C-alpha positions in Angstrom: -0.1 0.3 0.1 1.5 3.0 -0.8 0.6 6.8 -1.8 1.8 7.9 -5.1 2.0 10.9 -7.0 2.3 10.0 -11.7 3.7 12.1 -13.9 1.4 15.3 -11.8 1.7 18.8 -13.8 0.1 21.3 -12.3 0.1 25.7 -13.4 -1.1 28.7 -12.4 -1.7 30.5 -15.5 1.8 30.1 -17.4 3.9 29.2 -14.5 4.1 25.8 -13.9 4.1 24.8 -10.4 4.9 21.2 -11.2 6.7 19.5 -13.8 6.0 15.9 -14.0 6.6 14.5 -10.6 6.7 12.0 -9.0 6.6 10.7 -5.6 5.7 7.3 -3.9 5.7 6.9 0.1 5.3 3.7 1.2 3.0 2.6 3.9 4.5 3.8 7.2 7.3 5.8 6.5 8.4 9.7 7.3 8.4 11.2 4.4 10.0 14.9 4.2 9.5 17.2 1.7 11.9 19.8 1.3 12.5 22.8 -0.8 12.6 26.7 -0.8 9.6 29.0 -1.1 7.5 28.9 -3.8 9.2 25.2 -5.3 5.8 23.9 -5.3 5.0 21.3 -2.0 2.0 22.7 -1.0 0.6 23.0 -4.9 1.7 19.0 -5.0 0.2 18.2 -1.5 -3.3 20.1 -2.4 -3.4 18.3 -5.5 -2.5 14.3 -2.8 -5.7 15.8 -1.4 -8.2 16.7 -3.7 -7.9 20.3 -3.4 -6.9 21.4 -6.5 -7.1 19.2 -9.8 -3.9 18.6 -11.6 -2.8 20.3 -15.1 -2.0 16.5 -15.8 -0.6 13.5 -14.0 -2.4 11.6 -11.3 -2.7 10.6 -8.1 -3.5 6.9 -6.8 -4.1 6.0 -3.1 -3.7 2.0 -1.6 -4.4 1.4 -5.8 -7.3 3.8 -6.0 -7.0 6.9 -8.7 -7.7 9.7 -6.7 -10.0 11.6 -9.6 -12.0 8.5 -9.7 -12.4 7.5 -6.3 -11.7 10.3 -4.7 -13.4 9.1 -1.4 -12.0 6.0 -0.9 -8.5 8.4 -1.6 -9.9 10.7 1.0 -11.0 8.5 3.6 -7.4 7.5 3.5 -5.5 10.8 4.6 -6.1 14.0 6.9 -4.1 16.9 6.3 -3.2 20.6 7.2 -2.0 22.5 4.6 -1.1 25.9 5.5 -3.1 28.8 7.6 -6.0 25.4 9.4 -9.9 27.7 9.8 -12.0 26.8 12.5 -15.7 28.4 13.3 -13.6 31.3 16.3 -16.9 31.8 18.1 -16.6 27.2 18.9 -14.1 25.7 21.4 -11.3 23.6 19.8 -14.0 19.9 20.5 -16.7 21.5 19.2 -15.3 22.1 15.9 -13.8 19.0 16.0 -17.0 17.1 16.3 -18.8 18.6 13.4 -15.8 17.5 11.7 -16.1 13.9 12.7 -20.0 13.6 12.3 -19.2 15.0 8.6 -16.5 12.0 8.2 -18.8 9.6 9.4 -17.5 8.8 12.5 -19.8 6.7 15.1 -21.8 8.9 16.8 -21.0 7.5 20.0 -17.2 8.1 19.6 -17.0 11.1 18.3 -17.3 12.9 21.9 -14.3 10.6 23.7 -12.6 10.7 19.6 -12.7 14.4 19.6 -11.1 15.1 23.1 -8.4 12.1 22.7 -7.4 14.3 19.6 -7.0 17.5 21.9 -4.8 15.5 24.3 -2.6 14.3 21.9 -1.6 17.1 20.4 -1.6 19.3 23.9 -4.6 21.3 24.1 -6.2 19.2 27.1 -5.7 22.6 28.8 -8.0 24.4 26.8 -11.1 22.5 26.0 -13.3 25.0 26.8 -11.4 28.4 25.5 -13.2 29.4 21.7 -10.7 29.1 19.4 -11.0 33.3 19.3 -8.6 32.8 22.3 -6.1 30.7 20.4 -2.4 31.7 19.7 -1.6 31.0 16.1 0.8 28.0 18.1 -2.4 26.6 19.8 -4.2 26.9 16.0 -1.8 24.8 14.4 -2.2 22.0 17.1 -5.6 21.9 16.4 -5.0 21.8 12.9 -2.6 18.7 13.6 -5.5 17.7 15.4 -8.4 18.5 12.7 -5.7 15.9 10.1 -6.2 12.7 12.7 -8.9 12.6 12.6 -10.2 9.2 11.8 -6.9 8.3 12.1 -5.8 8.2 8.2 -3.5 5.9 6.7 -1.7 8.9 5.3 -1.2 12.4 7.3 -0.2 14.5 5.2 1.3 17.9 6.6 1.8 20.9 5.5 4.4 23.4 7.3 3.4 22.1 10.3 6.0 24.0 12.1 4.3 27.5 12.0 3.9 28.9 15.2 5.4 26.3 17.2 7.7 28.1 19.6 11.3 25.3 19.6 9.0 23.3 23.0 6.2 23.2 20.5 8.1 21.5 17.7 10.1 19.2 20.2 6.4 17.8 20.7 5.4 17.6 17.1 8.9 15.8 16.3 8.0 13.2 19.1 4.1 13.3 17.9 5.1 12.2 14.5 7.5 9.0 15.6 4.8 8.0 18.0 2.3 8.0 14.4 5.2 6.0 12.7 6.9 3.6 14.9 3.6 2.8 17.1 0.5 3.4 15.1 1.9 2.9 11.3 0.7 5.3 9.8 3.0 7.0 6.9 3.5 10.9 7.2 4.4 13.5 4.5 6.0 16.5 6.3 6.8 19.6 3.7 9.5 22.2 5.1 11.9 24.4 3.7 14.2 23.6 6.4 16.3 20.5 6.5 17.8 20.2 9.8 13.3 20.0 11.1 12.7 17.3 8.6 16.4 14.8 8.6 15.4 14.0 12.2 12.4 12.3 11.6 11.9 11.3 8.3 13.3 8.1 6.9 13.2 9.5 3.2 13.4 12.6 2.3 12.0 14.3 -1.4 14.2 18.0 -2.7 12.1 19.9 -5.1 13.1 22.7 -6.4 11.0 25.2 -9.7 8.7 22.4 -9.3 10.6 19.5 -9.9 12.4 16.9 -7.5 15.7 17.3 -7.6 16.8 14.3 -5.7 14.6 10.9 -3.2 16.2 9.2 -1.3 17.4 7.8 1.9 17.4 10.5 4.5 20.5 9.1 5.5 21.8 9.7 1.7 21.2 13.4 1.5 22.5 14.1 4.5 25.5 12.8 3.6 25.9 13.9 -0.6 28.0 16.8 -1.0 31.3 17.7 0.3 32.8 16.0 3.5 31.9 19.0 5.4 32.8 18.5 9.2 32.1 20.8 12.0 34.4 21.7 15.0 34.3 23.4 18.1 36.3 24.5 20.5 37.4 27.0 22.9 40.0 28.5 20.5 39.2 28.5 17.2 42.2 30.7 17.0 44.0 28.2 17.3 42.7 25.2 15.7 41.8 26.9 12.6 46.0 27.5 12.5 46.2 23.9 13.1 44.2 22.9 10.0 44.7 25.8 8.0 48.7 23.7 8.9 47.3 21.0 7.0 46.4 21.9 4.0 42.3 22.2 4.6 40.3 25.0 4.4 37.9 26.2 7.2 35.6 28.9 8.0 33.9 30.2 10.4 30.3 30.3 11.5 28.2 33.2 12.7 28.1 31.0 16.4 31.7 30.9 16.3 32.5 26.6 15.1 34.8 25.8 12.3 33.5 24.6 9.9 35.9 22.2 7.7 35.8 21.1 4.5 37.9 17.8 5.1 38.2 16.4 1.4 40.5 12.9 1.2 41.9 14.0 4.7 40.9 11.4 7.6 38.9 13.1 10.4 40.6 11.4 13.0 44.3 12.8 12.0 42.1 16.0 12.7 41.5 15.6 15.8 44.8 13.6 16.4 46.7 17.1 14.9 44.5 19.3 17.6 44.9 16.9 20.5 48.7 16.9 20.2 48.4 21.0 19.9 46.6 20.8 23.5 43.5 22.4 21.7 40.5 21.0 23.9 37.6 20.2 21.4 33.8 20.5 22.5 32.2 18.8 19.6 33.6 17.5 16.2 30.7 16.2 13.8 29.5 16.0 9.9 27.2 18.9 8.9 24.3 18.6 6.8 24.4 20.7 3.9 22.5 23.1 3.4 19.3 23.5 0.3 21.3 26.0 -1.3 24.5 23.8 -1.4 22.6 20.5 -2.6 20.7 22.7 -5.4 24.1 23.6 -6.2 25.8 19.7 -6.0 22.3 18.1 -8.0 22.1 19.2 -11.3 20.4 15.8 -11.8 18.3 13.3 -10.0 20.7 11.2 -7.8 18.4 8.1 -8.6 19.6 5.9 -11.2 16.5 6.0 -12.9 15.0 9.0 -14.7 11.5 10.5 -13.8 10.0 8.4 -17.3 12.0 6.0 -16.3 10.4 4.9 -12.6 7.1 6.3 -14.3 6.7 3.7 -16.3 8.3 0.7 -14.1 5.4 2.1 -11.8 2.0 -0.1 -11.9 -1.1 1.0 -10.0 -1.6 -1.6 -6.5 -5.1 -3.8 -6.4 -7.3 -1.2 -4.7 -7.6 -2.3 -1.1 -10.5 -2.7 1.3 -13.2 0.6 1.4 -13.5 2.6 4.3 -15.5 5.9 2.7 -19.0 5.3 5.1 -22.3 6.3 3.2 -25.2 9.0 3.2 -22.8 11.7 1.8 -25.7 13.8 1.4 -27.2 13.1 4.8 -24.1 13.9 6.5 -23.2 17.2 4.8 -26.7 18.0 5.8 -25.9 17.6 9.3 -22.4 19.9 9.2 -24.7 22.5 7.1 -27.3 22.8 10.1 -24.7 22.9 12.5 -22.9 26.1 11.2 -26.1 27.7 10.5 -27.3 27.1 14.2 -24.3 28.1 15.4 -25.0 31.6 15.3 -26.8 33.6 16.4 -27.1 36.2 14.5 -28.9 33.1 12.2 -32.1 33.6 14.7 -32.4 37.4 14.8 -32.5 37.5 11.3 -35.4 35.3 11.2 -37.5 37.3 14.1 -37.3 40.4 11.9 -39.6 39.2 9.1 -42.0 37.9 12.1 -42.0 41.1 13.6 -41.7 43.0 10.4 -45.8 41.1 9.2 -47.0 41.6 12.8 -45.8 45.8 12.9 -47.8 45.5 9.1 -51.3 43.9 10.5 -51.4 46.2 13.8 -50.7 48.9 11.3 -54.3 47.6 9.1 -56.0 47.4 12.4 -55.5 50.7 13.4 -56.0 52.4 9.8 -59.9 49.9 10.2 -60.6 51.9 14.1 -60.1 54.6 12.3 -62.5 54.3 9.3 -64.9 53.0 12.2 -64.6 56.4 13.9 -64.6 59.2 11.5 -67.9 57.5 9.5 -69.7 57.7 13.1 -68.4 60.6 13.8 -68.5 62.7 11.1 -71.3 60.1 9.2 -69.6 59.0 6.5 -71.9 56.8 4.2 -70.2 54.1 4.4 -67.1 51.8 4.7 -65.5 48.9 3.3 -65.1 46.4 6.2 -61.6 44.7 6.9 -61.2 40.9 6.7 -58.6 38.3 7.8 -57.8 37.4 4.8 -57.2 41.8 4.0 -55.0 41.3 7.2 -52.6 37.8 5.4 -52.4 40.1 3.1 -50.6 42.8 4.7 -48.4 41.0 6.8 -47.0 38.8 3.8 -46.7 41.9 1.9 -43.2 43.1 3.6 -42.3 40.1 5.5 -41.7 37.8 2.1 -40.0 40.2 0.7 -38.2 40.9 3.9 -37.3 36.6 4.1 -36.6 36.3 0.7 -33.6 39.1 0.9 -32.5 37.0 4.0 -32.0 33.7 2.7 -31.0 35.1 -0.5 -27.5 36.5 1.6 -27.8 33.3 3.8 -27.6 31.5 1.0 -24.4 33.6 -0.3 -22.1 33.4 2.7 -22.9 29.5 3.0 -19.6 28.9 0.1 -18.1 31.8 0.4 -18.2 32.7 3.7 -16.3 29.1 5.0 -14.4 30.0 1.4 -12.8 32.9 2.7 -11.8 31.6 6.7 -10.6 28.3 5.1 -13.2 25.4 6.8 -14.9 25.1 2.8 -11.0 23.3 3.3 -11.1 21.5 6.2 -14.9 20.0 5.0 -13.5 19.1 1.5 -10.4 16.9 3.4 -13.5 14.8 4.3 -14.6 12.0 2.6 -17.8 14.1 1.2 -17.6 14.5 -2.8 -17.7 18.6 -3.8 -21.1 17.4 -5.7 -23.1 16.0 -2.7 -21.3 18.7 0.0 -22.6 21.5 -2.1 -25.9 19.8 -2.6 -26.6 19.3 1.4 -25.7 22.4 1.9 -28.5 23.9 -0.2 -30.9 21.4 0.6 -31.2 22.6 4.1 -30.5 26.2 3.2 -34.1 25.3 0.7 -35.0 23.2 4.2 -34.7 26.1 6.2 -36.6 28.4 3.4 -39.5 26.2 3.6 -39.5 25.8 7.0 -39.7 29.7 7.9 -42.3 30.3 5.2 -44.4 27.7 6.2 -44.0 29.3 10.2 -44.4 32.8 8.9 -48.0 31.5 7.0 -49.1 30.5 10.7 -47.9 33.3 12.2 -49.5 35.6 10.2 -52.8 33.5 9.8 -52.5 33.5 13.4 -52.5 37.6 13.9 -54.5 38.3 11.1 -57.5 35.8 13.6 -56.7 37.7 16.8 -57.2 41.5 14.7 -59.7 40.1 12.8 -62.6 37.5 11.4 -62.3 35.7 8.6 -65.4 36.6 7.8 -66.8 37.7 3.9 -66.2 41.6 2.5 -68.4 43.5 3.7 -70.0 47.1 3.3 -70.1 48.5 6.5 -72.9 51.1 6.8 -74.2 54.0 9.4 -76.9 51.9 10.4 -74.6 49.2 10.9 -76.1 46.9 8.7 -73.8 45.2 6.3 -74.0 44.9 2.8 -71.9 41.3 1.4 -69.1 41.8 -1.3 -67.5 38.5 -2.0 -68.4 35.3 -0.7 -66.2 33.5 2.2 -65.7 30.2 0.1 -64.6 32.3 -2.8 -61.7 34.3 0.5 -60.9 30.7 1.2 -59.8 29.8 -2.3 -57.8 32.4 -2.9 -56.4 32.6 0.5 -55.1 28.5 -0.6 -53.8 30.0 -3.7 -52.2 33.3 -2.3 -49.7 30.5 0.6 -48.9 28.4 -2.1 -48.1 30.9 -4.7 -45.4 32.2 -1.8 -43.1 29.7 -1.0 -41.4 28.8 -5.0 -40.5 32.8 -5.1 -38.6 32.0 -1.9 -36.6 29.2 -2.9 -35.7 30.3 -5.9 -34.0 33.3 -4.2 -32.2 30.9 -2.1 -30.9 28.8 -5.2 -30.0 32.4 -6.7 -27.9 33.8 -4.1 -26.6 29.7 -3.8 -24.9 30.1 -6.9 -23.8 33.9 -6.1 -21.7 32.6 -3.6 -20.3 29.6 -5.4 -18.7 31.9 -8.0 -17.8 34.4 -5.3 -14.1 34.3 -4.5 -14.9 36.7 -0.8 -18.4 36.6 1.3 -18.1 40.6 0.4 -18.1 40.1 -3.1 -21.0 38.0 -3.1 -23.4 40.0 -1.0 -22.1 42.3 -3.8 -23.8 40.1 -6.6 -26.8 39.0 -4.2 -27.4 42.8 -3.9 -26.2 43.5 -7.5 -28.5 41.1 -8.9 -31.3 41.8 -6.7 -31.9 45.7 -7.2 -31.0 45.2 -11.3 -33.7 41.9 -11.5 -35.6 45.0 -9.9 -35.0 47.8 -12.4 -35.6 44.8 -15.0 -38.5 44.2 -14.5 -39.5 47.8 -13.1 -38.6 48.5 -17.6 -41.5 45.3 -19.2 -44.7 46.4 -17.4 -45.9 46.1 -20.3 -44.5 43.5 -22.6 -44.8 39.6 -21.9 -40.8 39.1 -21.0 -41.4 40.1 -17.0 -42.9 36.3 -16.2 -39.9 35.4 -17.3 -38.1 37.6 -13.8 -37.4 36.1 -10.4 -38.4 39.5 -9.2 -42.0 40.1 -11.1 -43.6 36.8 -8.1 -42.4 39.0 -4.9 -43.8 42.7 -4.5 -42.1 45.2 -5.4 -42.5 49.5 -5.4 -41.7 49.7 -8.4 -44.4 48.6 -10.2 -46.2 45.0 -8.2 -47.0 42.4 -10.3 -46.9 39.4 -7.7 -49.3 37.0 -6.7 -49.9 38.8 -3.4 -50.9 41.9 -5.5 -53.7 39.1 -7.4 -54.5 38.0 -3.7 -54.8 41.9 -2.4 -57.1 43.3 -5.4 -59.8 39.8 -4.7 -60.6 40.1 -1.1 -60.5 43.8 -1.3 -63.2 44.0 -4.2 -60.8 46.0 -6.7 -62.6 45.2 -10.5 -58.9 45.5 -12.6 -57.9 42.4 -10.7 -53.8 42.2 -11.0 -52.6 39.4 -14.0 -50.2 37.2 -12.0 -48.3 34.8 -14.2 -47.5 31.1 -14.1 -44.7 30.6 -11.2 -43.6 27.7 -13.5 -41.5 30.6 -15.4 -39.1 29.8 -12.0 -38.1 26.4 -13.1 -35.2 26.9 -15.6 -34.0 29.9 -12.7 -34.2 27.2 -10.2 -32.4 25.0 -12.6 -30.1 26.9 -13.7 -28.7 28.3 -9.8 -28.5 24.7 -9.0 -26.5 23.7 -11.7 -24.2 26.4 -11.7 -23.7 26.3 -8.0 -22.4 22.3 -8.3 -20.5 22.7 -11.4 -19.0 25.6 -9.3 -17.8 24.1 -6.4 -16.7 20.4 -8.5 -14.6 22.4 -10.0 -13.2 25.0 -8.2 -9.6 25.1 -6.7 -9.5 25.4 -2.3 -6.3 26.3 -1.7 
């Protein structure tokens, strides 16, 4: 069993980030990946983890092609890429539990597993502390904990020492040694510091400008190049003079030690010469080459076989056992629901349509009472009675628009907000296909929108019934007698149609917001797309009042101050006995918008690079 990168190329525009990279990390390896910043280390790891797609080449994990079997590949790998992203207002264990459920771990073991991971990475003393209070080093530890979720077979860590103090670096080395030695985990570790990986890695690959210059055993690399030795003594000037007498090239480093190119000269002879001159030695050891020295020393890969020969020789293994858990969409829906419910602002925003609906119905009641009083005082001939049917119109007229805009905005942040925060990367590292994650998120948002709409209808119905009666529309005469305008059964039929007709426009705007969030690179851009789209559609509709093209615009199916032709205006005309009733368009015209928004969102998420 192994993790392979086979002839992998990747380009950012015209710049080649990786060129024909071939790597094979065997089970139980602690594999070091070194190179300067920009050498292509992070790109290679992102490709291995499925965060970005290679321009050419493929990744094979335990015999599974990662492109054809992404779930099996992700079920075997855990990763930490650059800055770890988390929900700052949650504590560490809660962040891990959310990912564990998306991972598909058994519910009864999740709590204990997450606490064990916190202890393992040295965060057992901050279990109740919100992540926003973490230092950078603590965040890095939590990032390693999420990478270890579910005990993956392959652990990919990109610069895991970032933000860690010397004690933390030592603990990390001990942890990685324990994982490879005691638990048989395979580790791929990147760094631009050779000495950081030399102590724990058994194999090392050196990357420069997207190409693998060298791949060898760690000791082979450390002993490569010129035979340089480092001498430390309390008498550096005398030691340097003695070694110059022997014909050796000697340099002093910044710490006061001596760097000696011994060539073919036996180190034991140097030691003997210093002892004879009574020059004490504090230390005498082989000096590991720097990256620059390796780059200068190696012009071609050290391996006897070229990259092309290794590619031809590499054979696909038989796929291992299936590890990916089932029910991707349900797990994705649960993830999105927990994300939404974690923010108080979510519930605060949803209360606004209900408050507005109550205020509008109450305002209509006050106006109706004032009209009756005016008729009694001024002797008006009559006034039209206000029924609960009209109260429903007043309750929905503004609250429905507000609810639709709220869900449009919330949906726009579902992907863009997570992408900006870095939490989307953590989610995509779980065994869930991107398209399924997008569908799960969208279904959750649509379900919340539908439940909110039903609750709003019930609320408006109840408040209208409190202030008014669901009775026939009548004209009230000064003597208190009634003149019937519209029968009750007509009003009830119109009400049922009206209440059903509001759901699809609200869901359409939710889908439009989700598509905008998929296209945007950050939450601000997503909101700009949403606001521009909503007002643009409404302005466009206002310019087409007499044309049949208006029915194709989603804005024509919601109330508007720019010329209302929505179902709600039609219903208001019916229940208030307006002679020229507004013609309402079929809502089937909204279906193409829904399908287009859905396809755009899913396809963009499936193809987008997540860095």
